[in-house]
Phi, psi and omega in degrees: 000131183293143179282149175283163174305316190287325174296317177297320175294323177296314179298316176298319177298315180296317180301311181298317182298318183291318178296316184293319179305317182289316182291318180292331177290317181283318186245349181090161186297308190289333181274341183292130184262123183288329174302307178301315179302314182290323178295318179305332182249015173067033177239173180252167174301334178299316182295324177296312180294325177299316187272325195233352182087302175198188182301317182295327176299318181292317177298321180297323180292320182291315180299322178297318181295311177295318178290329172295320179296317182297316175302314182299311184292324177294319175302316182293322177293318180296321175304332181286350184285331177097336171218161186302314181297305178300326182292319183298313184294318182294323178295316180292320177297316174308306179304314181292326181291330179301339178295345171284342183287124183302323185287320178294315182305301186295310190275312186280315190266327178262299182284330177305296183298328182283336178259318186268347182091200185307112179303334185294338183264359180285143179305316184296326179288329180291325174291322176300318179297326178293319181294316174305310176299321181296325180288321177299317182295322179289329181290321183294317183297323181278359183074019180271322180254152179297144179292071180257168178302124181298320183288316179303315180299315182289321178297320182288325174293320179294311176306315183298313182295317179299310181294328181288319177297322178295321176298316184296313185297327183272353186286147175287339182221081187299325183298323180284333184282324188307310185295323180295315181298313179295316177305313184288329174301311179302317183292314173306311183299315183305330179291352175275348181289144174302305173220155184294133181278000000 
């Protein structure tokens, strides 16, 4: 049975994102050649432009995929904790720790902001923010967190985790920065508690 045009387009999109993810991780955004990338998956630059507009659009798709995977992984780790508060702390720490992953470091934390701008404006960050806001709302309703504005609280928690990850990615010694960043994140988050648990 022949593939439909939309199935072929979707396959091409998946191939291009996978190839770009590999190229951006290995060479960085600026050094990655779009001609090599498209040739590696048997497609033309036309397919790239049709699906993503340009190289920047392709990076945005790769960052979105990676950032979404990071958020899902952090949520999975948080869900293992058994309660919202410990889960919130574990999610934040997990997100920060992912800055040690070379692919995440280069694509999401170094090239992403320099090419795509403020990460807090990325669609993937906004969906992650919504999950954090929902958790904050539950914790406020349970009397665990101070009755602050849930969106402001979620934005500041997410921003703290993101900035810690950015710091680690840009650091000369990420392994030594990680424990300091996680400890400070926990201390900042702890200030939101009605009383220390």
